N, C-alpha and C positions, 0 to 999 in steps of 0.2 A: 249457378244452380238456384240461388235464392230468388233471382229475377224470374226464373221459370216457374217457381212455386208461387211467388207473389202475384204473377199475372193471372192465373186461373182464379185466385181469390178475388182479385179486382173484377174480373169478368163475371163471376158469380154474384158479387155484390151489385154490380151495375145491372145485371139481368134481373135480379130480384127487385131492385128499385124501380126499373121500368115496368115490370109486371104489376107491382103494387100501385104505381101511378096510373096505369091503364085500368086497373080494377077500380080505383077511386073514381076515375072519370066515368066508367060504365055504370057504377052504382050511384052516381051523382053525390059523391061524398065531398066534392070540392065546393067551397062556399059559393052560393049563388051570385054574390056580388063580385066574384072574380072575373076580370075582363077576359074575353075570348083571346085577345092578343097574348095575355100572360099564359094561358093554358097552352096555346100553340107554341109559344116560345119555349116553355119548359119541356114539352113533348119533343120538340125539335132538338133541344140540347141533350136530351137523354139518349136518343137513338144512335148517333154516329159512333159512340164508344163501343157498341157491340160489334161493329165491324173492325175497329182499330185494335182492340185488345188481342184477338187471335194473331194478328200480324206481328205485334210486339212480343207475344209469347213465343212464337217461332223464332223471331229475331233474337230473343233472349237465349236461345240454345247456342247461338254462334257468337253473338256480340251482346253480352249482358248490359253493358253501359248504354247501348242504344235502346234497349228495352226499358231501362229505368228512366231515361230521358223521355221516351214515348209515354210512359205512364204519367210522368209529371206534366207533359204537354196535354194529355187528356184531362187531367185534373184541373189544370189552369183554364182549359177551354170550357169546362163545365161550370166554373165558378166566376170567371171574369167576363163581364159584358163588353166585348170588343166592339169598337165603332164599326158600323156597317154590317153587323151580324144579325140585324133584325132585333136588336136588344130592346127591351122595354124600359121605360123610365122607372127609377126606384120609387117605391110606394112610401108615402108618409101617412100615418094615421089609418092605414089599412085600405086606402082608396087611391086610385089613379087620379092624377090631375085632370081636370076637365078642360077641354079646349075652349 
């Protein structure tokens, strides 16, 4: 039961974060020295969770442990830059390294 209630909370938080991010992009609230690769990377990372959460919410009705593992997987996908995922290099001093 808790997994089913936790899922919509995560879906709402993820949706609001994506809406806020897109608003910031439209209103040009992102720092001008931010690389396009960073903006695209963050946008790409935020979007898939919206499709995955409903799947795990429904799964949580029948197999709660699967839903919790799915929520953990989404969180790890969002925060860990996996090799080959188009990840960007970590920034030092607020700027990307120059080639």
